[in-house]
NULO-520172 format. One line per 10 residues: number of its first residue (from 0); their letters; for each residue y, z, x of C-alpha. Coordinates in steps of 0.02 Angstrom, whole numbers, always signed. Each point is the difference from the previous one (the first is absolute). Layout:
NUM) a) Y,Z,X ~ ... .
END
This chain:
0) xxxxxxxxxx) -2256,+3268,-8822 ~ -18,-30,-185 ~ +29,+174,-70 ~ -86,+169,-15 ~ -189,+5,+13 ~ -109,+73,-136 ~ -136,+124,+45 ~ -101,-30,-158 ~ -39,-186,-2 ~ +96,-131,-97 .
10) xxxxxxxxxx) +20,+86,-167 ~ +181,+2,-50 ~ +60,-115,+138 ~ +136,-119,-53 ~ -25,-137,+132 ~ +132,-133,+27 ~ +44,+87,+164 ~ +90,+142,-89 ~ -141,+118,-49 ~ -131,+99,+93 .
20) xxxxxxxxxx) -121,-82,+118 ~ -169,+57,+66 ~ -90,-41,+161 ~ -164,-89,+17 ~ -105,-112,+111 ~ -46,-181,-34 ~ -187,-18,-28 ~ -14,-187,-34 ~ +109,-153,-22 ~ -26,-129,-136 .
30) xxxxxxxxxx) +92,-160,-45 ~ +153,+81,-76 ~ -37,+185,-9 ~ -56,+143,+110 ~ -117,+146,-30 ~ +77,+162,+62 ~ -78,+172,+22 ~ +135,+125,-44 ~ +6,+161,+96 ~ -30,+90,-165 .
40) xxxxxxxxxx) -175,-75,-5 ~ +31,-137,-128 ~ -29,-186,+34 ~ +122,-124,-78 ~ +32,-188,+0 ~ +176,-45,+54 ~ +118,-146,+12 ~ +139,-9,+131 ~ +185,+15,-36 ~ +60,-156,+89 .
50) xxxxxxxxxx) +181,+56,+23 ~ -57,+139,+117 ~ -70,-132,+117 ~ +150,-117,-8 ~ +66,-47,+171 ~ -150,+69,+93 ~ -98,-103,+125 ~ -165,-68,-62 ~ -107,+126,+94 ~ +102,+143,-71 .
60) xxxxxxxxxx) -34,-62,-178 ~ -187,-8,+22 ~ -106,+139,-72 ~ -174,+32,+69 ~ -132,+132,-36 ~ +49,+166,+75 ~ +186,-24,-24 ~ +92,+154,-62 ~ +111,-43,-147 ~ +118,+77,-127 .
70) xxxxxxxxxx) -49,-34,-180 ~ +96,+20,-162 ~ -41,-33,-183 ~ +112,-74,-131 ~ +14,+56,-180 ~ -142,-119,-43 ~ -113,+88,+125 ~ -14,-149,+117 ~ -10,+57,+181 ~ +111,-79,+131 .
80) xxxxxxxxxx) -1,+13,+190 ~ +180,+37,+45 ~ -12,+11,+189 ~ -121,-13,+146 ~ +15,+145,+121 ~ -1,-28,+190 ~ -174,-28,+70 ~ -72,+133,+113 ~ -131,-121,+71 ~ -44,-182,-28 .
90) xxxxxxxxxx) -165,-80,+48 ~ +39,-183,+30 ~ -75,-162,+64 ~ +68,-173,+32 ~ -11,-100,-162 ~ -141,-128,+19 ~ +49,-182,-18 ~ +188,+29,+3 ~ +102,-137,+83 ~ +102,+129,+93 .
100) xxxxxxxxxx) -44,+179,+47 ~ +6,+106,-158 ~ -46,+182,-26 ~ -125,+46,-135 ~ +1,+185,-40 ~ -176,+49,-50 ~ +41,+176,-59 ~ +144,+122,+15 ~ +2,+186,+38 ~ -184,+12,+48 .
110) xxxxxxxxxx) -55,+146,+106 ~ -155,-74,+78 ~ -102,-158,+20 ~ -185,+3,-36 ~ -64,-149,+99 ~ -170,-49,-71 ~ -110,-106,+113 ~ -175,-53,-51 ~ -133,+11,+134 ~ -94,-145,-79 .
120) xxxxxxxxxx) +18,-121,-147 ~ +129,-52,+54 ~ -24,+39,+186 ~ +114,+125,+84 ~ +168,-79,+42 ~ +80,+113,+130 ~ +146,-118,+31 ~ +56,+16,-181 ~ -33,+187,+1 ~ +112,+20,+153 .
130) xxxxxxxxxx) +136,-102,-85 ~ +0,+120,-147 ~ +12,+149,+117 ~ +144,-78,+96 ~ +105,-35,-156 ~ -35,+176,-62 ~ +56,+75,+166 ~ +157,-108,-8 ~ +36,+63,-176 ~ -24,+181,+50 .
140) xxxxxxxxxx) -156,+26,-105 ~ -152,+104,+45 ~ -162,-99,+2 ~ -181,+32,-47 ~ -133,-123,+57 ~ -145,-23,-121 ~ -156,-83,+69 ~ -80,-53,-162 ~ -174,-60,-54 ~ -93,+109,+123 .
150) xxxxxxxxxx) -159,-36,-98 ~ -3,-178,+66 ~ +5,+38,+187 ~ -98,+117,+112 ~ +107,+145,+60 ~ -35,-41,+182 ~ +85,-169,-27 ~ +167,+71,-55 ~ +17,+176,+71 ~ +93,-70,+152 .
160) xxxxxxxxxx) +129,-76,-117 ~ +25,+167,-86 ~ +23,+87,+168 ~ +126,-131,+58 ~ +117,+34,-147 ~ -25,+188,+12 ~ +51,-8,+184 ~ +153,-97,-53 ~ +48,+149,-108 ~ -49,-62,-173 .
170) xxxxxxxxxx) -94,+93,-135 ~ -159,-102,-29 ~ -108,+11,-155 ~ -172,-82,-8 ~ -27,-47,-181 ~ -115,-81,-126 ~ +48,-11,-184 ~ -182,-25,-52 ~ -68,+164,+66 ~ +165,+96,+2 .
180) xxxxxxxxxx) +7,+25,+188 ~ +176,+45,+55 ~ +71,-6,-177 ~ +39,+187,-14 ~ +79,+3,+174 ~ +107,-149,-45 ~ +54,+81,-164 ~ +55,+154,+97 ~ +106,-106,+117 ~ +89,-76,-150 .
190) xxxxxxxxxx) +60,+165,-72 ~ +187,+21,-29 ~ +40,-171,+74 ~ +36,-179,-50 ~ -132,-100,+94 ~ -17,-188,+9 ~ -175,-73,+12 ~ -1,-161,+99 ~ -127,-111,+86 ~ -81,-170,+3 .
200) xxxxxxxxxx) -65,-81,-159 ~ -169,+74,-42 ~ +21,+154,+111 ~ -40,+112,-148 ~ +168,+81,-38 ~ -21,-10,-189 ~ -179,+65,+8 ~ +57,+152,+98 ~ +140,+36,-123 ~ -123,-14,-144 .
210) xxxxxxxxxx) -113,+123,+91 ~ +144,+122,+26 ~ +58,-16,-181 ~ -138,-78,-108 ~ +115,-18,-150 ~ +111,-128,+87 ~ -118,-145,-33 ~ +80,-115,+130 ~ -86,-169,+1 ~ -118,-32,+145 .
220) xxxxxxxxxx) -72,-168,+55 ~ -134,-38,+125 ~ +31,-84,+167 ~ -30,-187,-4 ~ -172,-39,+70 ~ +62,-173,+53 ~ +154,+51,+100 ~ -39,+182,+40 ~ +177,+42,-54 ~ +58,+111,-140 .
230) xxxxxxxxxx) +71,-62,-163 ~ +166,+68,-58 ~ -24,+130,-137 ~ +174,+78,+3 ~ +137,-126,-41 ~ +147,+115,+35 ~ +39,+174,+62 ~ -31,+137,-128 ~ +17,+188,+19 ~ -130,+113,-81 .
240) xxxxxxxxxx) -21,+187,-22 ~ -164,+68,+67 ~ -84,+170,+12 ~ +115,+142,+49 ~ +154,-93,-60 ~ +9,-113,+153 ~ +81,-171,-14 ~ -86,-150,+79 ~ +51,-181,+6 ~ -134,-134,-8 .
250) xxxxxxxxxx) +55,-161,+87 ~ -64,-179,-1 ~ -126,-41,+135 ~ +103,-66,+146 ~ -54,-152,+98 ~ +168,-22,+87 ~ +108,+140,+68 ~ +150,-60,+98 ~ +99,+133,+93 ~ +178,+24,-60 .
260) xxxxxxxxxx) +145,+32,+119 ~ -100,+86,+136 ~ +72,-33,+171 ~ -121,-44,+140 ~ +71,+139,+109 ~ -37,+129,-136 ~ -179,-51,-36 ~ -80,+119,+126 ~ +82,+147,-91 ~ -101,-47,-154 .
270) xxxxxxxxxx) -167,+32,+87 ~ -10,+191,+3 ~ -129,+6,+139 ~ +126,-83,+117 ~ +130,+135,-26 ~ -38,+116,+147 ~ -43,-146,+114 ~ +159,-103,-15 ~ +108,+117,+106 ~ -130,-8,+139 .
280) xxxxxxxxxx) +15,-188,+25 ~ +75,-47,+167 ~ +135,-109,-76 ~ +115,+36,-146 ~ -22,-124,-141 ~ -180,-33,+52 ~ -85,-121,-120 ~ -171,+72,+44 ~ -69,-168,+50 ~ -17,-64,+178 .
290) xxxxxxxxxx) +135,+115,+72 ~ -57,+108,+146 ~ -6,+187,-26 ~ -22,-8,-189 ~ -68,+165,-62 ~ -56,-75,-167 ~ -103,-136,+84 ~ -75,+130,+118 ~ -51,+106,-150 ~ -83,-150,-80 .
300) xxxxxxxxxx) -96,-38,+160 ~ -54,+183,+7 ~ -59,-1,-181 ~ +129,+127,-56 ~ +87,-129,-112 ~ -106,-112,-109 ~ -8,-179,+66 ~ +3,-76,-176 ~ +157,+94,-45 ~ +79,-57,+162 .
310) xxxxxxxxxx) -48,-180,-41 ~ +83,+19,-170 ~ +158,+57,+88 ~ +1,-150,+116 ~ -26,-123,-143 ~ +137,+76,-105 ~ +117,+1,+150 ~ -30,-186,+26 ~ +31,-32,-185 ~ +164,+96,+0 .
320) xxxx) +62,-99,+149 ~ -30,-167,-84 ~ +158,-84,-67 ~ +20,+13,-187 .
END
């Protein structure tokens, strides 16, 4: 530790590792400085005291939004991050394009994932949605599924999708930023938590956040008419305060979401609807594929487990078994 912590912000702190420090959470990362929300309610820009990171592995040096940090101020008033505290949770993916498997931490210390999936423009991508839910389960986060842009699709065309995720145990919100449908319910689910909004490019994450908190003014771009895919409007992860004091992180639109360090034999534990079925399989270590006496496969055949979710499981299992 770097010394006693102040209860009243940074006033009077001496810095240099010898004075008082205060706690805060990283809101955003820039080229050489970090924006930190102090627990006292004040937001400050900080540099990092390099000597406190000396000898640490690269991943231990990295600061991401959501990280809890100790901050001090020198006599000149400049704020300095002295130390990163241990992470309670970390939502991660495999870094795209890396020559060897590398972890990319998207956000630290989040409480829940808000997985936003557009029903149209761009079309619903359930494979990507299920990937988000799997990495959230692996990280120990709660999840909310948002089926967005309900104004573009007849309810009869997507109600089965809603029911599938509700049967799996997820909170599902049907939403439309244009007419406000689902916005108040979503705002309630954000209260007293750090939530990370994630989804495909063009899914409408930023529009929903603007509807929840109109003053945010997050940039929104239309989906490309040529490709049918969204255009990136968020270039990095940024944490905002919204109504009721909740903290939400807006993320870039993801087009690639590689799983990070999930073992094939653990994948079935990350599908909540499989939980009560796994012990009923005839064989221990059942992969829930062609094995006889598989309770999961029987539930799929009976319509108790959604066939699309089961297909997502099989595809992810095949991917995890492929040599790196």
